[in-house]
C-alpha positions in Angstrom: -128.8 -172.7 -149.5 -131.1 -170.6 -151.7 -130.7 -167.7 -154.0 -133.2 -165.0 -153.1 -132.2 -161.9 -155.1 -129.8 -161.0 -158.0 -128.9 -157.5 -159.0 -127.0 -156.6 -162.1 -125.4 -153.4 -163.5 -123.4 -152.9 -166.7 -123.3 -156.6 -167.5 -123.7 -158.1 -170.9 -127.0 -156.8 -172.4 -128.2 -155.5 -169.1 -127.6 -151.9 -168.0 -129.3 -152.6 -164.7 -131.7 -155.1 -163.4 -133.1 -157.1 -160.5 -134.6 -160.6 -160.2 -136.2 -162.2 -157.1 -136.3 -165.9 -156.8 -139.2 -167.5 -154.9 -137.5 -170.9 -154.4 -137.5 -173.4 -157.2 -137.8 -171.0 -160.1 -138.4 -171.2 -163.9 -137.7 -168.0 -165.9 -139.4 -167.3 -169.1 -139.1 -164.4 -171.6 -138.4 -163.6 -175.2 -135.0 -164.1 -176.8 -132.7 -161.4 -175.5 -134.7 -160.8 -172.3 -131.6 -161.7 -170.2 -132.2 -165.3 -169.2 -128.7 -166.5 -170.1 -127.2 -163.3 -168.7 -128.9 -164.0 -165.4 -127.3 -167.5 -165.3 -123.9 -166.2 -166.2 -124.1 -163.6 -163.4 -125.0 -166.2 -160.9 -122.0 -168.2 -162.1 -119.6 -165.3 -161.7 -120.9 -164.7 -158.2 -121.1 -168.3 -156.9 -119.2 -170.6 -159.3 -116.0 -171.8 -157.7 -114.1 -172.2 -160.9 -114.9 -169.0 -162.9 -112.4 -166.8 -161.0 -109.7 -169.4 -161.4 -109.1 -168.0 -164.9 -106.5 -165.4 -165.5 -109.4 -163.0 -166.5 -113.0 -164.2 -166.0 -114.3 -161.2 -167.9 -113.4 -159.4 -171.1 -114.7 -156.5 -173.3 -117.8 -158.3 -174.3 -119.0 -158.7 -170.7 -119.6 -155.0 -170.4 -122.9 -153.4 -171.4 -122.6 -152.1 -174.9 -118.8 -152.9 -174.5 -118.5 -149.7 -172.4 -115.8 -150.2 -169.8 -114.4 -146.7 -169.9 -116.4 -143.4 -169.6 -116.0 -140.4 -171.9 -113.5 -139.1 -169.4 -111.5 -142.3 -169.5 -112.6 -143.6 -166.1 -113.4 -147.3 -165.6 -117.1 -148.3 -165.6 -117.4 -151.4 -163.5 -119.6 -154.5 -163.8 -121.5 -154.8 -160.5 -123.4 -157.9 -159.5 -124.9 -158.8 -156.1 -126.6 -162.0 -154.9 -128.4 -162.7 -151.6 -128.3 -166.2 -150.1 -130.5 -167.6 -147.4 -131.3 -171.0 -145.9 -127.7 -171.1 -144.8 -126.2 -174.3 -143.5 -124.8 -174.5 -140.0 -121.3 -174.7 -141.4 -121.8 -171.6 -143.5 -123.4 -169.7 -140.7 -120.6 -170.5 -138.4 -117.7 -169.8 -140.8 -119.1 -166.6 -142.1 -120.9 -165.3 -139.0 -119.2 -161.9 -139.2 -120.7 -161.3 -142.7 -124.2 -162.3 -141.7 -127.2 -160.1 -142.5 -130.9 -160.6 -142.3 -133.5 -161.1 -145.1 -137.3 -160.6 -144.7 -138.9 -163.3 -146.8 -142.3 -161.6 -146.7 -141.1 -158.2 -148.1 -138.2 -159.5 -150.2 -135.8 -157.0 -148.6 -132.7 -156.9 -146.4 -133.1 -155.5 -142.9 -131.1 -152.3 -142.5 -128.3 -152.0 -140.0 -130.6 -150.4 -137.5 -132.7 -153.6 -137.1 -133.9 -154.2 -133.6 -133.9 -157.5 -131.7 -137.7 -157.5 -132.1 -137.3 -157.5 -135.9 -135.0 -160.5 -135.8 -137.6 -162.5 -133.8 -140.0 -162.3 -136.7 -140.3 -165.8 -138.2 -140.2 -164.2 -141.6 -136.7 -162.9 -141.0 -133.8 -165.3 -141.8 -130.0 -165.0 -141.8 -128.5 -164.1 -145.1 -125.2 -163.5 -146.9 -124.8 -160.8 -149.5 -122.1 -161.4 -152.0 -120.8 -158.9 -154.6 -118.9 -159.2 -157.8 -117.0 -156.3 -159.4 -115.2 -156.5 -162.7 -113.2 -153.5 -164.0 -110.7 -152.6 -166.6 -107.3 -151.7 -165.0 -105.9 -148.9 -167.2 -102.4 -149.1 -165.8 -102.0 -152.9 -166.2 -104.1 -153.0 -169.4 -106.1 -155.9 -168.2 -109.5 -156.8 -166.8 -109.7 -157.7 -163.1 -112.5 -159.2 -161.1 -113.2 -159.6 -157.4 -115.9 -161.4 -155.4 -116.4 -160.2 -151.8 -118.9 -160.1 -148.9 -120.9 -156.9 -148.8 -121.1 -156.8 -145.0 -119.5 -155.3 -143.1 -118.8 -152.5 -145.6 -115.0 -152.3 -146.3 -113.1 -149.1 -145.5 -111.6 -149.2 -149.0 -111.1 -151.6 -151.9 -108.0 -153.0 -150.4 -109.8 -154.3 -147.3 -112.6 -156.2 -148.9 -113.4 -159.6 -147.4 -113.0 -161.7 -150.6 -115.0 -164.9 -151.2 -112.6 -167.7 -151.8 -113.1 -170.7 -154.1 -113.3 -172.9 -151.1 -116.0 -170.7 -149.7 -118.0 -170.9 -153.0 -117.8 -174.7 -152.9 -119.7 -174.6 -149.6 -122.5 -172.8 -151.4 -123.0 -175.8 -153.6 -123.7 -173.9 -156.8 -123.7 -175.9 -160.1 -124.4 -174.3 -163.5 -125.0 -176.2 -166.8 -125.0 -174.1 -169.9 -127.2 -175.4 -172.7 -124.6 -175.2 -175.4 -121.9 -176.9 -173.2 -123.9 -179.7 -171.7 -122.3 -182.3 -173.9 -118.8 -181.0 -174.0 -118.2 -180.2 -170.3 -120.6 -182.1 -168.2 -119.1 -185.5 -169.1 -115.5 -184.4 -169.1 -113.0 -184.2 -166.3 -112.5 -180.4 -166.7 -112.8 -178.3 -163.6 -116.4 -177.5 -162.8 -117.8 -180.4 -164.9 -120.3 -182.8 -163.3 -117.7 -185.6 -163.1 -115.4 -183.2 -161.3 -118.2 -182.2 -158.9 -118.8 -185.8 -158.1 -115.1 -186.4 -157.4 -115.1 -183.5 -155.0 -118.3 -184.6 -153.2 -117.1 -188.1 -152.7 -114.1 -186.6 -150.8 -111.7 -189.2 -152.2 -108.0 -188.6 -152.3 -107.9 -187.0 -155.7 -104.2 -186.2 -155.4 -103.3 -189.9 -155.1 -105.6 -190.6 -158.0 -103.8 -188.2 -160.4 -100.3 -189.3 -159.2 -101.1 -192.9 -159.8 -102.5 -192.2 -163.2 -99.6 -190.1 -164.3 -97.1 -192.6 -163.1 -99.0 -195.4 -165.0 -98.9 -193.3 -168.2 -95.2 -192.6 -167.8 -94.5 -196.3 -167.3 -96.7 -197.5 -170.2 -95.7 -200.9 -171.4 -94.8 -201.1 -174.1 -94.0 -197.4 -174.4 -95.4 -195.5 -177.3 -92.0 -194.7 -178.6 -91.2 -198.4 -178.8 -93.4 -198.6 -181.9 -91.0 -199.5 -184.7 -91.9 -196.7 -187.1 -91.8 -194.1 -184.3 -88.6 -195.4 -182.8 -86.7 -195.2 -186.1 -87.7 -191.6 -186.5 -86.8 -190.7 -182.9 -83.4 -192.4 -183.3 -82.7 -190.4 -186.4 -83.8 -187.2 -184.7 -81.7 -188.1 -181.7 -78.5 -188.5 -183.7 -79.0 -185.1 -185.4 -79.9 -183.2 -182.3 -76.8 -184.6 -180.5 -74.6 -182.8 -183.0 -75.8 -179.4 -181.7 -77.3 -180.1 -178.2 -76.0 -182.1 -175.3 -78.5 -184.8 -174.5 -78.7 -187.5 -171.8 -76.4 -190.5 -172.2 -79.5 -192.7 -172.1 -80.2 -194.5 -175.3 -83.7 -193.1 -175.4 -83.1 -189.4 -174.6 -86.2 -188.5 -176.7 -89.5 -190.0 -175.6 -93.1 -189.9 -176.6 -95.9 -189.8 -174.0 -99.7 -189.7 -174.5 -100.0 -186.3 -172.8 -98.0 -183.6 -171.0 -98.2 -185.7 -167.9 -99.9 -183.0 -165.9 -103.3 -183.0 -164.2 -104.6 -180.3 -166.5 -103.5 -182.1 -169.7 -105.3 -185.2 -168.4 -108.5 -183.2 -167.6 -108.5 -181.9 -171.2 -107.7 -185.2 -172.9 -109.6 -187.9 -171.0 -112.8 -188.6 -172.7 -115.8 -190.7 -171.5 -116.5 -193.6 -173.8 -119.7 -195.6 -173.9 -121.3 -198.6 -175.6 -124.9 -198.5 -176.6 -127.4 -201.4 -176.5 -127.2 -201.6 -180.3 -123.4 -201.8 -180.4 -120.9 -203.2 -178.0 -118.1 -201.0 -179.3 -117.3 -198.2 -177.0 -117.2 -194.7 -178.7 -116.6 -191.2 -177.3 -119.8 -190.0 -175.6 -120.2 -187.1 -178.1 -120.8 -189.7 -180.8 -124.1 -190.4 -179.2 -127.2 -188.3 -180.0 -127.7 -185.1 -178.1 -130.8 -186.7 -176.4 -128.7 -189.6 -175.1 -126.0 -187.2 -173.9 -128.5 -185.0 -172.0 -130.1 -188.1 -170.5 -126.6 -189.2 -169.3 -126.3 -185.7 -167.7 -129.6 -186.4 -165.9 -128.2 -189.6 -164.5 -125.1 -187.7 -163.2 -127.4 -185.2 -161.5 -129.1 -188.0 -159.6 -125.7 -189.1 -158.4 -124.9 -185.5 -157.3 -128.2 -185.2 -155.5 -127.4 -188.3 -153.4 -123.9 -187.2 -152.6 -124.7 -183.6 -151.6 -127.8 -182.3 -149.8 -126.9 -178.6 -150.3 -127.1 -177.9 -154.1 -128.2 -174.8 -155.9 -128.6 -176.0 -159.5 -128.9 -173.6 -162.5 -129.5 -174.8 -166.0 -130.4 -173.3 -169.3 -133.2 -174.9 -171.4 -133.3 -178.5 -170.0 -135.6 -179.3 -173.0 -132.7 -179.3 -175.5 -133.0 -182.5 -177.6 -135.1 -184.2 -174.9 -138.6 -185.7 -175.5 -141.5 -184.3 -173.3 -141.6 -187.2 -170.9 -137.9 -186.8 -170.1 -138.3 -183.0 -169.7 -141.0 -183.6 -167.1 -138.9 -186.2 -165.3 -135.9 -183.9 -165.1 -137.9 -181.0 -163.7 -139.7 -183.3 -161.2 -136.3 -184.7 -160.0 -134.7 -181.2 -159.7 -137.6 -179.9 -157.6 -137.7 -182.9 -155.3 -134.0 -183.5 -154.8 -132.1 -180.3 -155.3 -132.1 -177.6 -152.5 -133.0 -175.1 -155.2 -133.3 -175.2 -159.0 -133.2 -172.2 -161.3 -134.1 -173.0 -164.9 -134.7 -171.0 -168.1 -137.0 -172.5 -170.7 -139.0 -172.2 -173.9 -140.8 -175.5 -173.4 -144.4 -175.8 -172.2 -143.6 -179.3 -170.9 -141.1 -177.7 -168.5 -143.2 -174.7 -167.7 -146.3 -176.7 -166.8 -144.5 -178.4 -164.0 -144.4 -175.1 -162.0 -147.1 -173.3 -160.1 -147.6 -169.6 -161.0 -145.7 -168.3 -158.0 -142.6 -170.1 -159.2 -142.6 -168.6 -162.7 -140.6 -165.4 -163.2 -141.1 -163.4 -166.3 -137.9 -161.6 -167.5 -138.2 -158.5 -169.7 -135.6 -156.1 -171.0 -136.4 -152.7 -172.5 -134.5 -150.8 -175.2 -132.4 -149.1 -172.6 -131.0 -152.3 -171.2 -133.1 -152.3 -168.0 -134.1 -155.9 -167.1 -136.8 -156.7 -164.6 -138.0 -160.1 -163.3 -141.5 -160.4 -161.9 -143.7 -163.3 -160.9 -146.7 -163.9 -163.1 -150.1 -162.9 -161.8 -153.0 -165.3 -162.1 -155.6 -163.4 -160.0 -158.1 -163.6 -162.8 -157.7 -167.4 -163.4 -158.7 -169.9 -160.8 -155.9 -172.0 -159.4 -157.8 -175.1 -160.1 -158.1 -174.1 -163.8 -154.4 -173.2 -164.1 -153.4 -176.6 -162.6 -156.0 -178.5 -164.6 -156.5 -179.4 -168.2 -155.6 -175.9 -169.4 -152.2 -176.0 -167.8 -150.2 -176.9 -170.9 -152.2 -174.6 -173.2 -151.5 -171.7 -170.8 -147.9 -172.6 -170.6 -147.6 -172.7 -174.4 -149.4 -169.3 -174.6 -147.1 -167.7 -172.0 -144.1 -168.7 -174.2 -145.6 -167.3 -177.4 -146.1 -163.8 -179.0 -149.9 -163.5 -178.8 -153.1 -165.3 -177.8 -156.5 -165.6 -179.4 -159.1 -166.3 -176.7 -162.3 -168.1 -177.6 -165.2 -169.3 -175.6 -165.1 -173.0 -175.9 -163.1 -176.0 -177.1 -165.1 -176.4 -180.4 -164.3 -172.7 -181.3 -160.6 -173.4 -180.8 -160.7 -176.6 -182.8 -162.5 -174.7 -185.7 -159.9 -172.0 -185.8 -156.9 -174.4 -185.8 -158.6 -176.4 -188.6 -159.3 -173.3 -190.6 -155.6 -172.2 -190.2 -154.4 -175.6 -191.4 -156.7 -175.4 -194.5 -155.6 -171.8 -195.3 -152.0 -172.9 -195.0 -152.5 -175.8 -197.4 -154.5 -173.9 -199.9 -152.5 -170.6 -200.0 -149.6 -169.8 -202.3 -146.2 -169.9 -200.6 -145.5 -166.8 -198.6 -149.1 -165.4 -198.7 -150.3 -166.9 -195.4 -148.6 -167.5 -192.0 -150.4 -170.1 -189.9 -151.3 -169.3 -186.3 -148.7 -171.5 -184.6 -145.9 -170.2 -186.8 -146.9 -166.7 -185.9 -146.6 -167.5 -182.2 -150.3 -167.2 -181.7 -151.9 -169.7 -179.2 -155.6 -170.3 -179.3 -157.0 -170.5 -175.7 -160.5 -171.6 -174.8 -161.7 -169.6 -171.8 -164.7 -171.5 -170.5 -167.4 -169.1 -171.7 -167.9 -165.4 -172.4 -167.7 -164.3 -168.7 -164.1 -165.6 -168.4 -162.8 -163.7 -171.5 -161.8 -160.5 -169.7 -160.0 -162.4 -166.9 -157.9 -164.4 -169.4 -157.3 -161.2 -171.5 -156.0 -159.3 -168.5 -153.8 -162.2 -167.5 -152.1 -162.4 -170.9 -152.0 -158.7 -171.4 -150.1 -158.2 -168.2 -147.5 -160.6 -169.5 -146.9 -158.3 -172.4 -148.6 -160.5 -175.0 -150.7 -159.2 -177.8 -154.3 -160.3 -177.1 -157.2 -161.1 -179.4 -160.7 -162.4 -178.7 -163.5 -164.0 -180.7 -166.9 -164.2 -179.0 -170.6 -164.6 -179.6 -172.9 -161.6 -179.8 -173.6 -160.0 -176.5 -176.9 -158.5 -175.6 -175.4 -156.8 -172.6 -173.4 -153.8 -173.9 -171.5 -153.6 -170.6 -170.1 -157.1 -171.1 -169.1 -156.3 -174.7 -167.5 -153.1 -173.7 -165.5 -154.9 -171.0 -164.2 -157.5 -173.5 -163.4 -154.8 -176.1 -161.5 -152.8 -173.5 -159.5 -155.8 -172.3 -158.2 -157.1 -175.6 -156.0 -155.4 -178.2 -158.5 -156.6 -180.9 -161.8 -158.3 -180.3 -164.3 -159.7 -182.9 -168.0 -160.1 -182.0 -169.8 -162.7 -184.1 -173.2 -161.4 -185.2 -176.2 -163.7 -185.7 -175.2 -164.0 -189.4 -171.7 -165.2 -188.1 -170.0 -162.2 -189.7 -167.1 -160.8 -187.7 -167.3 -157.2 -186.6 -163.9 -156.0 -185.4 -163.7 -153.8 -182.4 -160.5 -152.0 -181.4 -159.5 -150.0 -178.3 
């Protein structure tokens, strides 16, 4: 299974938007561009546990918190996802909802598609799933439904809803960055441990029944502790004066939980002993880097148990050293059916070819767009070579300063460090803190290509270059960059602006 397209309307900070996924995908963009919103939308559409809540949405899930129009009519949240690479089981079970997706054009075939269209090797079966969340005025509550878009229902009452069991067949797993430590290693529904239990297909009912019975028959029982027993006996004698209790000598008992599955899921905690200490402690006592590495270990287990996994994760770089970031990305791309990541790390981004990088952007009106980056001006060999990490760092910043060679870049970075050290506090902001990346571009002739590449990504672009005898070359450089400085023979900088 693979996610091909996601459309959003009136959700979180997005008034409307669309993102296409080429396969394994890493999304980049400034804070507030919509990366987390994208992941939450996928979770609402495909996550089997989100709709188990009494209300999976609330006021804050609506764009600008507007869930009623000026006329008092509900304004719904509308989300839509398209899935392809369907398994045989999914194709068979949901054949009446099947549509067709053209992988070359990135579009669904319309209902008038001919048999000749379907014979095209670029056309593959697809499922289109929709989510709608709305405020019910009469009931004064928020309601949500996930349903198949095809065939179109006659009315809302006849929608073909997507059950939790159906969603589990899609194999979607979502790890939020802020909840990795608190949920992934717990037994709560949707956690990685819970996913592993489901994939192993063991008799979970028998497991819970046995555990609950063991807790009820704990020997010695908790209420046999002398101090607690004395208090319970005193309470027992007082309560019997006003309430009829069992004739059992121990009518009032103490148990370690409510003796339900849900209470156990909330209370059971994974303990671990590190190599420096043999004493088991709750996992959250470990450092965040250790916890996230443990999450990685669980992911390897899931990959072995299930071959059909769509994995979405926010910022896998959280608290992880660079080599671990690289290992996680390499593992996800090689073992998961599809991985969808957000990142601010060049060590993550450098693992992806340009066609797998999607740039998210959101304008002031809340319109979000996702587009693949274009590297037409930069040779693929260059992108994948020594400059890969520098380019990745630049793509995650605010601006770039393009220079001709490595020595030029080193000189600028050294000068920035000297200025930072010698300037009074608050009077100079160094390049890296400003979000400016210095990029060497392999000579004068490559400057326009690099400038165009970064400019199309929405970055501010600057250039520093040697004096050009050819005025056409200078004009091209000046027209490409926001600001360009030509170094005269005396090495004085002459700024040129468009």
